[in-house]
C-alpha positions, 0 to 999 in steps of 0.5 A, a space after each residue: 142599448 136601451 132607448 132610455 139612454 138616448 137624449 134630445 139635443 139641448 142648447 148648451 148655455 154660455 160658460 158662467 163664472 161658476 164654471 171657472 171654479 175647480 171642477 169635480 173629477 168624475 172617472 168613467 171606467 167602461 170598455 164601451 165608447 158609447 157609454 162614455 159619450 152618453 154619460 157625458 151627454 147626460 151630465 154635460 150641464 151638471 153642477 154641484 155647489 157651483 162647481 162643474 164636472 170634469 170627466 176622465 176616461 178609462 177603458 179597462 180596469 188597469 187603465 182605471 187604476 192608473 187614472 186614479 193613481 194619477 188623480 187621487 182626488 177623483 170624486 166619483 168613479 162610474 165603474 163597469 163590472 164586465 170589461 177585459 174579464 167578467 170580474 174586472 170591475 170588481 177587481 178594480 173596486 177592490 184594488 182602489 180600496 186595498 191597494 191605492 188606499 183611496 177611501 174617499 172616491 165614491 164607487 158606483 158599479 154599473 152592469 149591463 148583465 146583472 145576473 152575473 153579479 147579483 146586487 146583494 152579493 156585490 154590496 155586501 162583499 165590496 166597498 162600493 157606494 152604489 150598484 146600478 144596471 145600465 138600463 136604469 141610468 136615465 138622465 134624471 137618475 144619473 143626476 140624482 146619483 151624482 148629487 148623492 155621490 158628490 154630497 157624500 164625497 164633499 162631506 167626507 173630504 170636509 171631515 178629513 180636512 177637519 181631522 188633518 187640520 186638527 192634527 196640524 194644530 197639534 203638530 204646530 203647537 208641539 213645535 211652538 212649545 219647543 220655542 222657549 224665548 218669547 220672540 222665537 215663539 211669537 215668530 213661530 206663531 206667524 210662521 205656523 199659521 200657514 201650515 195650519 190653514 194652507 200647507 200647500 201654500 206655505 211659501 206664499 204665507 211665509 212671506 206675508 205681513 204679520 205682527 205678534 204683539 204683547 201688552 202689559 200694563 197698557 203698553 202694546 209692543 211688537 214682539 215679532 214681525 214678518 214681511 213689512 213688519 219684520 223691522 218693527 220689533 219693540 215698536 208700539 203696535 198701535 202706531 203700525 196697525 191699521 185703523 180698522 183694528 182700533 176697536 178690537 185693541 180698545 176692547 178691554 173685556 177679557 177673553 178671545 176675539 177675532 175679526 176679518 177686517 178689510 185690512 186683514 185678520 186680527 185676533 186678541 186674547 186678553 186675560 183677567 190680569 189685563 195682559 193681552 196678546 195680539 196677532 195681525 195678518 195683513 191681507 190674510 183671507 180664509 177660503 171657507 168655514 173650515 179654514 175660519 174655524 181652524 184659524 180661530 182655534 189655532 190662534 186662540 190656543 197660540 195666544 193663550 200659550 203666548 201669554 203664558 210664555 210672556 208671563 214666564 219671560 217676565 218672571 225670568 227677567 225679574 229673577 235675573 234682575 234680582 240675581 244681579 241686584 244680589 251680586 251687585 250688593 256684594 260688588 258695592 261692598 267689596 269695591 270691585 269693578 262695576 261690570 265684573 258680574 256681567 263679564 263673569 256671566 258672559 265669560 262663563 256662558 261662552 266657556 259653557 258653550 265652547 265645551 259643548 253644553 246644551 244651550 239651555 244649560 249654558 244659559 242657566 250657568 250664565 244666569 247663575 254665575 253672578 251669584 258666585 261671591 254672594 257669601 262675601 256679603 257676610 265678610 267684614 269690610 276690614 277684610 273684604 277691602 284690605 289693600 294689603 295681603 291678608 294674614 292667616 286668620 283673615 284668610 280663614 275668615 275670607 274663605 268662609 264666603 264660599 260655604 256661606 254663599 252656598 248656605 244662603 242659596 241652597 235652601 231655595 227650591 228654584 233651579 237657578 238659585 240651586 245652580 248659584 249655590 253650587 257655583 258659590 260653593 265650588 268656584 274656589 275648589 282647585 283641580 289638584 284638590 288643594 282648594 276650599 271649602 271641601 278640597 274637592 279634586 278633578 271632576 269631583 268639582 261640578 262643571 259649573 264651578 270649574 267654569 266659574 272659577 276660570 271666568 272669575 280669575 280671568 276677569 280678576 287678573 284682567 281688571 283693576 282691584 283695590 290691591 292691584 293693577 290689571 295684568 297684561 294679557 301675556 301675564 294672564 296667559 302665562 298664569 293660566 298655562 302654569 295653573 293648567 291641571 293645578 288650579 284649573 280644569 286642563 281641558 277648560 284652559 285649552 278651550 280658553 286659549 283656543 278662543 282667547 280673542 272671543 274672551 278678550 272681546 267680552 273684556 272690551 265690550 263690558 270694560 269698566 269706566 275709567 
């Protein structure tokens, strides 16, 4: 062994605060115990980025593979060429890359017999990072080698973390886009932040304290909260957010801004229309520049999408309100009961759910059902509100309301109004083909129309009208049993009977004022 590998004793300093940081793992794979000892001695006080070294030891190629399998985060592998066989080190280097698929660890081949493994051949044929003769690895050169390898490893890991962070942003963004309701989306943002920044610490962040709020027309309301804010929905965000956040909330300039305050992380996206989305995470800290960048990028994208969904929600609420106003105008003219539209809407929704329709489709039927009698707006008052039975001519006029409603709504390209047109046209068709306006039969009648037919008649029989008193529930059941397969879809009638208590509950929940 060369004298150049022997070093004088040095006084080992007391451990400092930096030694407590997570160390860089260095794996020494060599069948010579002395090489292990000398390498440790040469690097005993070495630090990089204020992090010390932690040495792992293996004395054969197989032991080296096992050690890397158990410690895939090894930063540097100092690998002897000749051990149990003349090419054990070369085979180990090949296995690290091809079998373990570890492309991060920096592999340095060390040999005491350079003639057996020429440097040019090894560098060109094997995915290694350096090739050294043991005699040239003095203390100074070992330090230089370690700086080079660790700097390379650190940068590779940073690039990979950036890549995986961006992948997590894309994955989380996809999951968020599947949440169509504002509250679900807002809560999803708070839950997904931990998956983007620190996936290994999901449990900690999932139970953190966070707020998602949306501002419209100067009113900032909490949409969703976690932890201590979980019961603060619909509260004024200004009242519950720390005073350290006030300057960001008061900034009216459009764009995205974020800040790590003493109370936690807050970010705000304000559009040119003066809508604003806000995220606040109490005591949330990032650990490095990469996490700060990922947090900024994710929150920027999430708040932009948050605003879009918020505006879409407002649009849907406005559309829903218009639907009820249109239906309400008909109710007002026909002197029908005050909550008839709401009951038909909820009964249709429940029936759609019970017959297995997807949630979105069931909800669409719920929103469109109030338009079922829109065509009655064109029926004269004398016929619409006649307390006695209509004569044949009056009945023909009354029946036109189904086609009129369809014509009024079908010209729209809005899906909700298109569905309303279908319901208006079909809800007076009968299963046996004797209904109107087209005499459709069986499944030729659209399912939304068949559902609305049951909802409309069920509520009409249970409610007071100008021409009748409400029926007893026993009478209602008998009627539907008689009309099963005649007026109504038999399977839907069966679903009604199987869940009758839930439908009665809707009648009670939205009962008319006496």
